[in-house]
Every structure is written in structure tokens, then in C-alpha cells.
N, C-alpha and C positions, 0 to 999 in steps of 0.2 A: 557877495553872496553866498559864493560855495569858497571850499578849501583850496587853497593852491593844489592838494594833489587831485581833487577833483577837474580843476580848468585844467593842469596837464594830461589827465586821463582823457578829455574830452578832444583836447587838441591832439596828442598822440592817436586815437582813434581816428580823427579826420585825415591826419598825415597818413598813417598806415594804409587807411583805405584809397587815398590817393595812390600810394605806391602801389598799392594791388592793383588798382585798375589800369593802371601803366606797364603791368607786369613783372614788378620787381615785388622780391621781399627785403625788408630793412632790419638794420642791425640796431644793437641797443645805443652805440656810440652814435649814428646818425640820429636816430630819434632824440636822444638828448638833445643833441646840437641844435636840431630845427625845432624842437619846442623850448628851446633854452632853460633846461632844467639839468641838475646835477646828476651825473651816470648813475649814482648808487640810489638817488630818489626815483629816477626814472625805471631802473630797474625793477622797484619795487612795485612801481607802477602798474608796469607791464605785466608782471607776475599777476596783480589782481585783475588785470582785463582777461588775461587768458584763463584766469580761474574762473572768472564769472561769463565765460564763452562770449567774450565781445572780439577778441582776437587769438590768432591762432601762434602759437610756438612751432617751429621748424627746426629739429635739432639736426646738427650735421653739416658737412660739406654745402654750401650752396643754402643752409637756412636761414631763417631769420623770423622776424613777424610780418604775418599778412592777416587779411580780414576774409572770410568765407563770403565771394560775391553774392553768393545765392541766399545769405543770410541778412545782407548790408539793410533790405527793406525792413526788416523784422527787429533788426537792433536799434532800439527806441533810446532817444537821450535821455528819458526817465531810467531804464536800465543802468548807463553807465552813471548816472548821477545816483542810485541807488546803491550803486556798488562801493561808491567811496563815501556817501551821506548818509546813507540808510534811509528812511522814508521821510526825509528833511520837507519834501514838498505836500507830507500830509500833516506836519505838525503843527502843534499851536503856535503862533507866532511870536507869542511869549514866553516859550518854554516850558508851559505849565504841562503837567501829565493828565489832569483831569478837565481839560479844557473841551466843551461838547457842546451840542444845541441845548441841552437841557441843564450844563453846567458850564457857562460860557465866559471866558475871559472878557475883560473889558474891551479888548480890540476885536475878539471874536467875529462880530457881525459886519465889521467895516471889512475885514481882512479875508473872510470866508469865499466872497465871490472872487476874488483875486487871485485867491490859494485854487479853486476851482479851475479857474482859466488857466493859471500857470501850468497845474497838473494836465490838463489836456493838453496843452501846447507841448509838453514835455513828451508824455505819451503819444502823442502822432505826429512827431518830430522824428524820421528815422536816420539813423547814419547815411543811407543813399541821399536822402533831401538835404541833409547838411554839404553834401559832395556836390550836388547839382550846381547849387549857388557859385561855389568856387568852378566848378568847370565851364559854366557860362559866363564868367566874369561879374556876376550881381554881387557876389560876397566876397570877402578878402581874407585871408588868413595867412600870416608869414611863415611859409613853410618851404 
């Protein structure tokens, strides 16, 4: 459904948040290993996450990447996806520029309720929500 960059961004965000909650900052090499992504590619992903205020980069000795714990509830999955995919959750499922209720594509009315539900889920799912499942063992992410 999403590009590799977006998938890695979501996994990176979750991993960095988990380490921040444990009181640790993480480096590029550690993140790349944990999400199983090449370092150069991971570096670009982390830069974009920093630019979009999803994670924080701390320079110098003792530096690394971390999450602002006070913002974990306001960082939505939609924010991460849009940083890498644009408005993919709101686009026409057939990729048409002119698709709307007044000018629908052949799949518009079938996909519209699904798209609205997905958009709501991505808007209402925070980084903190994703962390809760991992913390209590309800969900799994190899990190």
C-alpha cells in the first residue's frame, strides 16, 4: 500500500519512540539495523522525519534521534504517511486528477467510504497508540 520509504519511516518512528520511552537516544546505524534498511536510505528517511517534526535530532556527543514524549499523542500515523506519500489517503484510487462526487471515476462510490474510514483511522492513530500495543504485548514489531 505504501512505498518502502514510508514503511521504513513508520517503523523508524515506532523504534525511536520505544527507545525514547526507555530513556535512550539512538543513532543512524542502530535504526538502520533494527528496521533492516540500508544506512544511506535510512539517513534520508530520518532527515525527512526530522524536517516534518516527527522525531528530533540531537547533535554532538551523546546525541542521536529521539521523540518528544509530550508530542507522541499528537503525532498521527497520517502525519508520517503524508510526509512520505503526500495526500495518498485522499487521492482517487485510480489516480485521476479530476475525480470527485460531481465527476466520479468508475470506482469512486465504491472506494469513497473505504477511503473515508482509512483517513479517519490514520488521523486518529497516534504514535503513542502504536507504542501502547507494543508495550503491552498486544502487537509485535521486530525491533
